[in-house]
Residue frames relative to the residue before (quaternion, step in Angstrom):
aa qw qx qy qz dx dy dz
M 1.0000 0.0000 0.0000 0.0000 0.00 0.00 0.00
L 0.2419 -0.7795 0.5639 0.1259 3.59 -0.83 0.97
F 0.1473 -0.7691 0.6174 0.0746 3.51 -1.08 0.81
G 0.4998 -0.6326 0.4964 0.3218 3.55 -1.16 0.58
Q 0.4028 -0.6841 0.5480 0.2635 3.51 -1.24 0.40
D 0.2663 -0.7680 0.5647 0.1425 3.55 -0.80 1.04
N 0.1075 -0.7948 0.5965 0.0295 3.54 -0.98 0.91
L 0.2712 -0.7185 0.6166 0.1733 3.51 -1.21 0.65
L 0.0792 -0.7904 0.6074 -0.0055 3.54 -0.65 1.17
A 0.0631 -0.8140 0.5773 -0.0090 3.58 -0.62 1.13
F 0.1858 -0.7617 0.6154 0.0812 3.52 -0.97 0.99
I 0.1939 -0.7552 0.6122 0.1316 3.53 -1.24 0.46
R 0.1438 -0.7527 0.6364 0.0877 3.54 -1.07 0.80
F 0.0925 0.7918 -0.5951 0.1017 3.52 -0.96 0.89
E 0.4584 -0.6587 0.5221 0.2888 3.51 -1.29 0.41
L 0.0587 0.7727 -0.6274 0.0762 3.53 -0.95 0.98
N 0.8381 -0.0813 0.0072 0.5393 3.57 -0.61 1.15
S 0.6890 -0.5086 0.2496 0.4520 3.56 0.94 1.03
N 0.6150 0.4910 -0.3656 0.4970 3.61 1.21 0.41
I 0.3830 -0.6771 0.5701 0.2642 3.56 -1.17 0.58
E 0.1247 -0.7924 0.5966 0.0230 3.55 -0.70 1.16
E 0.0954 -0.7704 0.6266 0.0686 3.57 -1.21 0.52
E 0.0638 0.7878 -0.6071 0.0819 3.55 -0.88 1.02
I 0.5556 -0.5598 0.4807 0.3833 3.54 -1.29 0.28
L 0.3163 -0.7445 0.5601 0.1787 3.57 -0.82 1.02
F 0.7505 -0.2671 0.1805 0.5770 3.57 0.92 -0.93
C 0.1629 -0.7255 0.6539 0.1396 3.51 -1.39 0.23
Q 0.0473 0.8079 -0.5822 0.0779 3.57 -0.64 1.14
S 0.4704 -0.6393 0.5265 0.3047 3.53 -1.15 0.64
L 0.3057 -0.7048 0.6062 0.2059 3.54 -1.11 0.74
L 0.2734 -0.8284 0.4732 0.1225 3.53 -0.29 1.29
T 0.7418 0.3302 -0.2154 0.5425 3.59 1.17 -0.40
K 0.8056 -0.1994 0.1856 0.5262 3.56 -0.76 -1.05
T 0.4259 -0.6813 0.5239 0.2829 3.55 -1.28 0.19
T 0.2568 0.7646 -0.5448 0.2295 3.58 0.92 0.88
G 0.6736 -0.4783 0.3688 0.4261 3.56 -1.27 0.29
E 0.6415 0.5349 -0.3214 0.4461 3.57 1.00 -0.82
E 0.6850 0.4757 -0.2899 0.4695 3.61 0.88 -0.88
I 0.6238 0.5243 -0.3366 0.4719 3.57 1.07 -0.74
F 0.6448 0.5099 -0.3184 0.4721 3.58 0.98 -0.84
K 0.6373 0.5307 -0.3326 0.4489 3.60 0.92 -0.86
S 0.6520 0.5124 -0.3095 0.4654 3.58 0.95 -0.86
F 0.6749 0.4852 -0.2883 0.4754 3.57 0.91 -0.95
N 0.6591 0.5144 -0.2996 0.4597 3.58 0.92 -0.93
S 0.6143 0.5449 -0.3369 0.4607 3.58 1.05 -0.76
F 0.6455 0.5062 -0.3178 0.4754 3.59 0.96 -0.85
I 0.6436 0.5333 -0.3167 0.4484 3.58 0.93 -0.94
K 0.6922 0.4765 -0.2773 0.4657 3.59 0.87 -0.96
E 0.6677 0.5192 -0.3055 0.4373 3.60 0.86 -0.94
N 0.7585 0.3633 -0.1871 0.5076 3.57 1.07 -0.74
K 0.4161 -0.7587 0.4227 0.2694 3.54 1.35 0.31
V 0.2624 0.7468 -0.5490 0.2684 3.53 0.93 1.03
D 0.4081 -0.7044 0.5298 0.2380 3.57 -0.94 0.91
W 0.4429 -0.7182 0.4713 0.2567 3.59 -0.55 1.19
S 0.6153 0.5680 -0.3610 0.4106 3.61 1.07 -0.62
K 0.5952 0.5589 -0.3608 0.4507 3.60 1.25 -0.24
C 0.6066 0.5315 -0.3522 0.4749 3.59 1.26 -0.29
E 0.1608 -0.8279 0.5336 0.0632 3.56 -0.50 1.17
V 0.8109 0.0545 0.0155 0.5824 3.58 0.94 -0.81
L 0.0955 -0.7577 0.6431 0.0564 3.53 -1.10 0.77
T 0.0084 0.8096 -0.5858 0.0369 3.58 -0.68 1.07
T 0.2896 -0.7284 0.5904 0.1922 3.53 -1.32 0.29
D 0.6415 -0.5288 0.3877 0.3982 3.55 -1.29 -0.03
G 0.7243 -0.4334 0.2401 0.4795 3.57 1.22 0.38
T 0.5686 0.5923 -0.3917 0.4153 3.59 1.21 -0.01
R 0.0518 -0.8520 0.5209 -0.0003 3.56 0.62 1.17
A 0.6220 0.5552 -0.3582 0.4202 3.58 0.99 -0.69
M 0.6570 0.5085 -0.3105 0.4619 3.56 1.11 -0.61
L 0.7748 0.3160 -0.1604 0.5236 3.55 0.92 -0.91
């Protein structure tokens, strides 16, 4: 039986020279389930590995699947 591979794609928006820029922050495979907890673990792992200060994160949004997250 074949299963699809779930990926977490995170974008970042930031101000640069008075313009709002948007870029891909990362794309990671979700190796387990796609629950809110697993998605957070994946995102948190990226934040820790790259020594990003959580206090710099102001807003976290999804594509509208609130029931999932």
